[in-house]
Each structure stands twice: as C-alpha cells, then as structure tokens.
C-alpha positions as CSV (number, residue, x, y, z in Angstrom):
1,M,41.6,-44.2,-108.7
2,K,38.6,-44.2,-109.7
3,V,36.0,-41.7,-108.1
4,R,32.3,-41.7,-108.6
5,V,29.6,-39.2,-107.2
6,E,25.8,-39.4,-106.5
7,E,23.9,-36.3,-104.7
8,L,21.7,-37.3,-102.1
9,S,20.8,-34.0,-100.8
10,P,22.1,-30.3,-101.5
11,V,24.3,-31.4,-98.2
12,S,25.3,-34.5,-98.6
13,R,26.8,-37.0,-101.4
14,S,27.6,-40.7,-101.7
15,V,31.2,-41.4,-103.2
16,A,31.8,-44.4,-104.8
17,V,35.6,-45.3,-104.9
18,E,38.0,-48.1,-106.6
19,V,41.7,-48.0,-105.7
20,G,43.8,-50.7,-107.7
21,S,45.6,-53.2,-106.8
22,E,49.3,-51.7,-107.7
23,R,48.5,-49.6,-104.7
24,V,46.9,-51.9,-102.6
25,E,49.5,-54.8,-102.8
26,P,53.1,-52.9,-102.0
27,K,50.8,-52.1,-98.8
28,L,49.7,-56.0,-98.1
29,E,53.5,-57.2,-98.8
30,E,55.0,-54.4,-96.5
31,A,52.4,-55.9,-94.0
32,Y,53.1,-59.7,-94.7
33,R,56.7,-58.9,-93.9
34,E,55.8,-57.0,-90.3
35,W,53.7,-59.5,-89.5
36,G,56.1,-62.4,-90.2
37,Q,58.9,-61.0,-87.7
38,K,56.5,-60.8,-85.0
39,A,54.0,-63.1,-85.0
40,T,53.9,-66.5,-83.6
41,V,53.3,-70.0,-85.2
42,P,53.7,-73.4,-83.4
43,G,56.2,-75.4,-85.4
44,F,57.7,-72.0,-87.0
45,R,60.4,-70.0,-85.9
46,R,59.7,-66.1,-85.8
47,G,60.9,-64.5,-88.8
48,K,61.0,-67.7,-90.7
49,I,57.2,-68.1,-91.1
50,P,56.5,-68.8,-94.9
51,K,53.7,-66.3,-96.3
52,S,51.4,-68.7,-97.1
53,I,50.9,-70.2,-93.3
54,L,50.5,-66.2,-92.7
55,E,47.9,-66.0,-95.1
56,L,45.9,-69.0,-93.6
57,H,46.6,-67.4,-89.8
58,F,46.3,-63.8,-90.0
59,R,45.0,-62.6,-93.8
60,R,41.9,-60.6,-92.0
61,E,44.0,-59.1,-89.3
62,I,46.7,-58.2,-91.7
63,E,43.9,-57.0,-94.5
64,E,42.3,-55.0,-92.0
65,E,45.6,-53.2,-90.7
66,V,46.3,-52.6,-94.4
67,L,42.7,-50.7,-95.1
68,R,42.6,-48.6,-92.0
69,G,46.5,-47.4,-93.2
70,L,45.0,-46.6,-96.6
71,L,41.9,-45.5,-95.4
72,P,42.7,-41.4,-94.4
73,Q,44.6,-40.9,-97.4
74,V,42.0,-42.5,-100.0
75,C,39.1,-40.7,-98.2
76,E,41.2,-37.2,-98.5
77,E,42.3,-37.8,-101.8
78,A,38.8,-39.0,-103.5
79,I,37.0,-35.9,-102.1
80,R,39.9,-33.9,-103.3
81,E,39.5,-35.2,-107.1
82,A,35.7,-35.2,-106.4
83,S,36.2,-31.4,-105.7
84,L,33.7,-31.4,-102.6
85,R,33.2,-29.1,-100.1
86,A,33.6,-31.5,-97.4
87,V,32.4,-30.8,-93.7
88,G,33.1,-33.2,-91.0
89,L,34.5,-36.8,-91.5
90,P,33.3,-39.2,-94.5
91,R,31.5,-41.8,-93.0
92,V,32.0,-45.4,-94.6
93,E,29.3,-47.5,-95.7
94,E,30.7,-50.4,-97.3
95,M,34.4,-51.3,-97.5
96,A,35.6,-54.6,-99.5
97,L,39.2,-55.6,-100.6
98,A,38.7,-58.1,-103.9
99,P,40.1,-60.8,-104.9
100,D,42.8,-59.2,-107.2
101,H,43.6,-56.9,-104.2
102,S,41.8,-53.7,-105.7
103,L,40.0,-51.8,-103.0
104,R,36.3,-50.7,-103.5
105,L,34.4,-48.5,-100.8
106,R,31.7,-46.5,-100.8
107,L,31.5,-43.1,-98.3
108,T,28.9,-40.4,-97.5
109,V,30.1,-37.2,-97.5
110,E,28.6,-34.0,-96.1
111,V,29.2,-30.9,-98.0
112,K,28.5,-27.2,-97.7
113,P,25.2,-26.3,-99.6
114,N,26.0,-24.6,-102.9
115,L,24.5,-21.4,-102.4
116,E,23.5,-18.6,-104.3
117,V,22.1,-15.9,-101.8
118,K,20.1,-12.9,-104.0
119,D,19.0,-9.9,-103.3
120,Y,21.4,-9.0,-100.5
121,F,21.9,-5.4,-100.7
122,G,19.1,-2.8,-100.1
123,V,17.9,-4.5,-96.7
124,E,16.1,-1.9,-95.1
125,V,16.5,-1.3,-91.3
126,V,15.9,1.5,-89.0
127,R,18.7,3.4,-87.4
128,K,17.5,4.6,-83.9
129,P,18.8,7.6,-82.3
130,V,21.1,7.2,-79.0
131,E,22.0,9.0,-75.9
132,V,23.5,8.6,-73.0
133,T,22.2,10.0,-69.6
134,E,24.0,11.5,-66.8
135,E,23.2,8.4,-64.7
136,E,25.3,6.6,-67.3
137,V,28.4,9.2,-67.2
138,S,28.4,9.4,-63.4
139,S,28.6,5.2,-63.2
140,A,31.5,5.3,-65.7
141,L,33.2,8.0,-64.1
142,K,32.9,5.7,-60.5
143,V,34.3,2.6,-62.6
144,L,37.3,4.8,-63.2
145,Q,36.9,6.2,-59.6
146,D,37.0,2.3,-58.7
147,R,40.0,1.1,-60.9
148,A,42.1,4.4,-59.2
149,S,41.5,3.2,-56.0
150,Q,44.0,1.9,-54.1
151,F,44.4,-0.6,-50.8
152,V,46.7,1.5,-48.1
153,P,47.8,-0.2,-44.6
154,M,45.6,0.9,-41.2
155,E,46.8,0.3,-38.3
156,G,44.6,-0.2,-35.4
157,W,41.1,-1.0,-37.3
158,P,39.3,-3.8,-37.6
159,A,39.0,-6.5,-40.6
160,L,35.5,-4.9,-42.2
161,A,33.6,-5.6,-45.9
162,G,35.7,-4.6,-48.8
163,D,39.0,-4.7,-46.8
164,L,42.3,-6.3,-48.0
165,V,43.4,-9.1,-45.4
166,Y,46.6,-10.6,-45.4
167,L,46.8,-13.9,-43.3
168,D,48.0,-17.0,-42.5
169,Y,46.2,-19.9,-42.3
170,E,46.3,-24.1,-42.1
171,A,43.8,-26.4,-41.2
172,W,42.9,-30.1,-39.9
173,V,40.4,-32.7,-40.8
174,G,40.2,-34.9,-37.9
175,K,43.8,-34.9,-36.5
176,K,45.1,-34.7,-40.4
177,A,46.3,-31.9,-41.3
178,V,45.5,-30.7,-45.2
179,K,48.8,-29.5,-46.9
180,E,46.3,-28.4,-49.7
181,L,44.8,-25.9,-47.0
182,R,47.9,-23.8,-46.4
183,G,48.4,-20.7,-46.8
184,E,51.2,-17.9,-45.9
185,N,50.6,-14.1,-46.2
186,Y,47.4,-15.1,-48.5
187,P,45.7,-11.8,-49.8
188,V,41.4,-12.2,-49.2
189,I,39.2,-9.0,-49.7
190,L,36.1,-9.4,-47.7
191,G,32.7,-10.1,-49.1
192,S,34.5,-12.0,-52.4
193,R,34.1,-15.2,-53.1
194,S,37.7,-16.1,-52.9
195,F,37.4,-17.9,-49.5
196,L,35.2,-19.7,-47.3
197,P,32.3,-18.2,-46.6
198,E,32.2,-19.4,-42.8
199,L,36.3,-17.9,-42.6
200,Q,35.1,-14.6,-44.0
201,S,32.7,-14.3,-41.5
202,A,35.1,-15.2,-38.8
203,L,37.9,-12.6,-40.2
204,H,35.2,-9.8,-40.3
205,G,36.0,-7.9,-37.2
206,M,39.6,-9.7,-36.5
207,M,42.7,-7.2,-35.7
208,K,45.8,-7.2,-37.2
209,G,48.3,-9.7,-35.6
210,E,45.0,-11.3,-34.1
211,K,44.5,-15.4,-34.4
212,K,41.4,-17.6,-34.3
213,E,40.1,-21.1,-34.4
214,V,37.2,-21.3,-36.6
215,E,35.3,-24.7,-38.3
216,A,34.3,-24.5,-41.9
217,T,32.9,-26.9,-44.6
218,L,34.8,-27.8,-47.3
219,P,33.5,-27.1,-50.5
220,S,31.8,-30.0,-52.5
221,D,34.4,-29.9,-55.5
222,F,37.1,-30.0,-53.0
223,S,40.4,-30.9,-55.1
224,I,41.0,-33.9,-52.5
225,R,37.4,-36.0,-53.2
226,E,37.5,-37.9,-49.9
227,L,37.6,-34.8,-48.0
228,A,34.9,-32.9,-49.8
229,G,31.9,-31.8,-47.8
230,K,34.0,-32.6,-44.8
231,R,34.4,-30.4,-41.6
232,A,37.9,-28.9,-41.0
233,V,39.3,-26.6,-38.4
234,F,40.8,-24.0,-39.4
235,R,43.6,-21.6,-37.6
236,L,43.8,-18.1,-38.7
237,A,46.4,-15.8,-38.0
238,V,45.8,-11.9,-39.5
239,R,48.9,-10.2,-40.9
240,E,47.9,-6.9,-42.2
241,I,44.8,-5.2,-43.1
242,K,44.4,-2.7,-45.8
243,K,41.5,-0.2,-46.3
244,K,40.4,0.9,-49.6
245,R,41.3,4.6,-50.6
246,V,39.1,5.8,-53.2
247,P,40.3,9.2,-54.7
248,E,37.6,12.0,-54.8
249,L,35.9,13.1,-57.8
250,N,37.1,16.7,-58.0
251,D,39.3,18.6,-60.5
252,D,42.6,16.8,-59.2
253,F,41.1,13.1,-60.3
254,P,41.7,13.3,-64.0
255,K,45.6,13.6,-63.0
256,E,45.5,10.7,-61.0
257,I,44.7,8.6,-64.1
258,G,46.6,10.5,-66.6
259,E,44.2,12.5,-68.0
260,E,44.4,16.5,-68.6
261,G,41.8,19.0,-68.0
262,T,39.4,19.4,-65.7
263,L,36.9,16.6,-64.2
264,E,34.1,18.4,-66.1
265,D,36.6,18.2,-69.2
266,L,37.1,14.1,-68.3
267,R,33.1,14.1,-67.9
268,E,32.8,15.2,-71.5
269,K,35.0,12.9,-72.5
270,V,33.3,10.1,-70.9
271,K,30.6,10.8,-72.6
272,K,31.8,11.1,-75.5
273,E,33.0,7.3,-75.5
274,L,30.2,6.2,-74.3
275,L,28.3,7.8,-77.1
276,R,30.6,6.4,-79.3
277,E,30.2,2.6,-77.8
278,K,26.4,2.8,-78.0
279,E,26.6,3.3,-81.5
280,R,28.8,0.7,-82.6
281,E,26.4,-1.5,-80.3
282,R,23.4,-0.2,-82.3
283,D,25.5,-0.6,-86.0
284,W,26.5,-4.1,-85.0
285,E,22.7,-5.2,-84.1
286,L,21.8,-3.8,-87.5
287,Q,24.1,-5.7,-89.2
288,Q,22.9,-8.8,-87.6
289,E,19.1,-7.9,-88.3
290,I,20.2,-7.3,-92.1
291,L,21.7,-10.9,-91.8
292,E,18.8,-12.1,-90.2
293,K,16.4,-10.8,-92.6
294,I,18.9,-12.3,-95.5
295,S,19.0,-15.7,-93.8
296,R,14.9,-15.8,-93.8
297,A,14.9,-15.1,-97.2
298,T,17.3,-17.7,-98.0
299,P,15.6,-21.2,-96.6
300,F,18.1,-24.2,-96.4
301,E,18.9,-26.8,-94.3
302,P,22.7,-26.9,-92.8
303,P,25.3,-29.8,-92.7
304,L,24.4,-31.0,-89.4
305,S,27.9,-32.2,-88.5
306,L,28.6,-28.1,-88.4
307,V,25.7,-27.7,-86.1
308,E,27.0,-30.1,-83.9
309,E,30.4,-28.9,-83.9
310,E,28.5,-25.7,-82.8
311,L,26.4,-26.7,-80.6
312,A,29.3,-28.4,-78.7
313,E,31.5,-25.5,-78.7
314,M,28.3,-23.3,-77.5
315,M,27.6,-25.8,-74.8
316,E,31.3,-25.7,-73.6
317,Q,30.9,-22.0,-73.5
318,V,28.3,-22.2,-71.0
319,G,30.0,-24.4,-69.0
320,R,33.0,-22.3,-68.7
321,S,30.9,-19.3,-67.6
322,L,29.0,-21.1,-65.4
323,A,32.3,-23.0,-63.5
324,S,34.0,-19.3,-63.5
325,R,31.2,-18.3,-60.8
326,G,31.0,-21.4,-58.8
327,A,27.9,-23.5,-61.3
328,S,27.3,-25.9,-63.4
329,L,23.9,-26.5,-65.6
330,Q,22.8,-29.0,-62.8
331,D,23.1,-26.1,-60.2
332,L,20.2,-24.2,-62.1
333,D,16.7,-24.4,-62.3
334,V,16.3,-25.7,-65.9
335,D,14.9,-28.3,-68.0
336,E,18.2,-29.3,-69.4
337,E,16.7,-31.0,-72.2
338,A,15.0,-27.8,-73.4
339,F,17.8,-25.8,-72.6
340,R,19.9,-27.9,-75.3
341,Q,17.1,-28.2,-77.9
342,R,17.4,-24.1,-77.3
343,M,20.6,-24.2,-78.1
344,A,20.8,-26.7,-80.5
345,E,18.4,-24.3,-82.7
346,E,20.3,-21.2,-81.8
347,A,23.4,-23.2,-83.3
348,K,21.8,-24.1,-86.6
349,E,21.0,-20.4,-87.3
350,R,24.4,-19.4,-86.5
351,V,25.8,-21.9,-88.7
352,R,23.2,-21.0,-91.6
353,R,24.3,-17.4,-91.3
354,S,28.0,-18.2,-91.7
355,L,27.7,-20.1,-94.5
356,I,25.1,-17.3,-95.8
357,L,28.1,-14.8,-95.2
358,E,30.7,-17.2,-97.0
359,A,28.5,-17.4,-100.2
360,I,28.3,-13.7,-100.5
361,A,31.5,-13.0,-99.8
362,A,32.1,-15.4,-102.9
363,Q,30.1,-14.0,-105.1
364,E,31.5,-10.3,-104.3
365,G,35.3,-11.6,-103.9
366,V,35.6,-10.0,-100.4
367,E,38.4,-11.3,-98.7
368,P,41.1,-10.0,-95.7
369,T,44.1,-9.1,-97.0
370,E,47.6,-10.3,-95.4
371,E,47.4,-6.7,-93.5
372,E,44.6,-7.3,-92.1
373,I,45.3,-10.6,-90.7
374,Q,48.4,-10.1,-89.5
375,Q,46.9,-7.0,-87.6
376,E,44.2,-9.0,-86.5
377,V,47.2,-11.6,-84.5
378,D,49.1,-8.6,-83.5
379,S,45.7,-7.6,-81.7
380,L,45.2,-11.2,-80.4
381,A,48.8,-11.6,-79.4
382,V,48.1,-8.0,-77.0
383,S,44.9,-9.3,-75.8
384,L,46.8,-12.8,-74.8
385,Q,49.8,-11.1,-73.8
386,R,52.0,-13.3,-76.4
387,D,54.3,-13.0,-78.3
388,G,53.2,-11.8,-81.6
389,P,55.3,-14.0,-84.0
390,S,55.0,-17.0,-81.8
391,L,51.1,-16.6,-81.8
392,R,51.4,-16.5,-85.5
393,R,53.5,-19.6,-85.7
394,H,51.2,-21.1,-83.2
395,L,48.3,-20.4,-85.4
396,E,49.9,-22.0,-88.5
397,E,50.7,-25.0,-87.1
398,K,47.3,-25.6,-85.3
399,G,45.5,-24.6,-88.5
400,G,44.3,-21.1,-86.3
401,L,45.1,-18.9,-89.2
402,E,42.1,-20.1,-91.4
403,E,40.1,-19.2,-88.5
404,V,41.2,-15.8,-88.3
405,R,41.0,-15.3,-92.3
406,R,37.6,-16.7,-91.6
407,M,36.2,-14.4,-89.2
408,L,37.8,-11.5,-90.7
409,R,35.8,-12.3,-94.3
410,E,32.6,-12.4,-92.3
411,R,33.4,-9.0,-90.7
412,K,34.0,-7.6,-94.0
413,T,31.0,-9.1,-95.9
414,L,28.8,-7.9,-92.8
415,Q,30.3,-4.3,-93.1
416,L,29.5,-4.2,-96.8
417,L,26.0,-5.4,-96.5
418,F,25.6,-2.5,-93.8
419,Q,27.6,0.0,-96.1
420,R,24.9,-1.3,-99.2
421,A,21.7,-1.4,-97.0
422,N,18.7,0.8,-97.2
423,V,19.6,2.6,-93.7
424,V,16.4,4.8,-92.6
425,T,17.2,7.1,-89.7
426,G,14.2,7.5,-87.3
427,D,11.5,5.2,-85.5
428,R,9.8,4.0,-88.5
429,I,8.6,0.8,-88.2
430,I,9.5,-1.8,-90.9
431,L,7.4,-4.9,-91.6
432,A,9.2,-7.8,-92.1
C-alpha cells in the first residue's frame, strides 16, 4: 500500500492511497465464484456460468461489492500508516479500480490539531471566601428530616395533599376497557405528577374503602396513539391511606438517622459538610476559569466532526431532561434554531477545552494509573448498582474504558493547573 498525505488545514488532511492488484485480485476471484453460485443468466445453469459471462453481465456490481468490502480496512490501514490522529469517519472523495486491478482512492480525513499550549502554569485567579448561613443549615436539616419521614396508616382520615394513597383503578373509553389503564394497590402521593390531575383531584377527600367514578382526559403522549387525548371513565377504589410522619428536630433526631450526639452536634456537622461542598464547588469554578483563560490564549478551530458529536450528545441530554419532566423543546417558548446555535457554540468551546487539556497532559506526561482507573470503575459500579468486574468487562468490550481514561486524564490535568496557578485569596479584581 502506498500512502501520500497533503495538509488541507490544521484539522484536515487529504490522503491518497494506492492498493496493489495482488491484494484486490484474490477478492475479485472470490466474489466471481460466489456470484457464479447465485447469479441467473438465461442459457446457463446456476453454478456453471463462465467468468467471462459474469463479467459481461455483473462486472460493475461485483467490483463495487469488492471495493465496499475492502474500503473500511484500507482506510484504517492508511490512517495508521500515515500516523494521523483521525477523528470521525474519513470522507471518500475519489475511488477507482484501474484496468490492472489496483485500487486508487483519495480520502479527506479530519484530525486533531497539533497543539502546543504555552504559559498554562501560573494563571492568576481569585479564591473568594465562602460561608454557610444558618438558613442553609436549617434547609439541609429539613432535607434530612424529610428523608427520615415515614408513611404510617391512618384510620378515619380523608386523603389530603402529601398523603400516600393505595388504590385499585380501571378505565373505559366508550364501552371498551383499556387494559393498560388498570392497576391494583397502586401507590400515589397526592400532589405528585405520577397520576392524572383530574384523578388526583377526585382522590382528594376520599376515605379508605370509598369508591368513585370520574372522567379524565388521557395524555397526548399516551402509549396507545389512537386513544391519546380521548376522554376516559375511571373507577377508583381506595384501599389504604397513609400520612407522612415527620420526626421532630430534637436531640433524639440524630439517633433516628444513625448519627451520634445532640441536635447541636448534628447542626455543626452539617455546617462543616456544607462548607466543604461550597469549597469544592468554588475550586471547580476556579479550575474552569483557569481553563477559560488558557483557551482564550490558545486560538484554533476544532475538528467539525467532534463539535457535531458533542452537540448531538448535548441536545440528547436536554431532550432526556425535558422528557423526565413531561415536556419537550417544542413545549418551551424558545426559538429552536437560536437555541441550537447557542448549544453549538458551547459544544465548540467544550471540544476546544478538551483538546487543550489533552495537549497539556501530553506535554506534562499526565496519565491516570491503573489503580485510579479501577477506582473510577468501582465508583461507577456503585452508582449504577452494577457488579464491578462485569461493568469493567462491558466497558472494555464497548470502548468505554478509554472514555474513563480520558475523563481521569482531564481531571488530573485540571488539578495540576490549579495546583500550579497563582491563586490570590480575597476580593481582588483581575483584568483579563
């Protein structure tokens, strides 16, 4: 294989490739044999068609099939031989099979730019003091209080907002029962978004053992499309009502949540944890400020394919976030095109910063250790409630372990930049 590379831009290369006939001809011969077994030509028995006849009728199709089969491997080998740091898929500009059966093609390949980042140590930033207010401590204690709450059965009380109601329900549209709208001992917290609003209103004030029939409109995104937006009749039967019991904030409360000491001891512990969290957030913001300043001092255009990939992932995250709240981008009062343009600019800057960190890591020899990678996989397994070894195997099979390595490399590089920054304590203003 012969490979010749021409630079089109800092992030683009033209790659001319020539593959000798000794590699192409065996593939052609194999393809002709296969076509000879399956092709149909009048006057010839299947499997007995001479190659010359196959060439007459199917030469173009057979050659295209062989080239399609060769192309991925040839592209991969050419990129590797040219030592290109390719991103995305190469674009085939020209491809031709010569009369001597040698293959010639020309590719356009996007590559990572060869960055040499300068003056990245000693960036000046201001570390402002953080504090925790009593209101913040009280709010955090209220969260702990809520987590420690329990729903307890209450006899003789109606269902009110915040109560946990267990009910049986079934529904009809016209005279047809909808099996997807049938449940037994189904839990609903009144006031949550887990049940249709009209049904929530109907449940409000009902007693244990009470039954009621009510109409409600099915949601526009109902799983059965032909029933979406239709009116349905629901029959509700309340099985049980539980009220929320919130523990009091007194000296017994710490014991209820597995802590030691008095309520005042707990308040002090919560305050210290909030302070540490605020300090972590502040230091993360300082790291981003350092990276922003380095980015401004390192102008370059990132590969378009990386930007598009990042943008697609960001838009998907936005879609998932909105869907979790029962909404979509179309439901918001925003200019979708302008919104996408803003996201594209953010995606571009994210890619730029990632490439800058990669370049600095290479210049400084920053790499995560195998122990750090394993710790990250173990932490990920805990958060996903997965078995550690099986998750690692899955990541290795799907290429996810390299993403873990990249993330850790970026994190360590950011920490190095922060350690070597000129961090000024106080409220001093730094002009960019």
